C-alpha angles and dihedrals in degrees: 000000000000090000091055091046090058092062103103095215091054094041092059096037109103089218093043094115091050091049091047091050090055089067095057128075113235110292095001126125096194135051126206123225094261092053091045092052092044092058094041090052089072088071097050110117117248109243120215092245090056094059092072098044125128108309091201094057124088116289110257117245090240094057118124091251094052092045089053091048089052092050092045091054090056088064099035095079097170093043095233093133092252134088107224126198090256092051091048090049092051092051093044089050089052090051100046102026113195095333093101128045121248088245092056092045090050090052091050091048092048093049092046093051092043091054096043102037108095100164097050098241093124091241137087116247122199090258090053090045090054091049092053091051098042093112095042117101094234092164090063099036093050097047131104121190107216101175130021 
């Protein structure tokens, strides 16, 4: 973990700790090479020739669906497959710090859940999360080009 925390881009990223946690199996303080590459693979850009690959094969880790699952897990802090108002507030607080009042953050969280929540449970499920992001170019926004 300490090695990841020394990476300047992660150190200044408000969600840096959440991203770092994604690399580590539950309760572990180290990650092996395979686990490291598996998590990093989510950020590999999808090339045009990959979009028409074998539909019966396993879904690649960098698919739109897997990228969305990765992003969803950054918000689902208690891992109950739903993003609650409190979880959304915690992540918003991480992202904006003290620049916005708790009242304003609460209003943003309430409005976000109100717009995304389709089944009336006052939380955002993965299906609802996907629906909200259907017009967002997740493939591009969650891609890192390592080598050119």
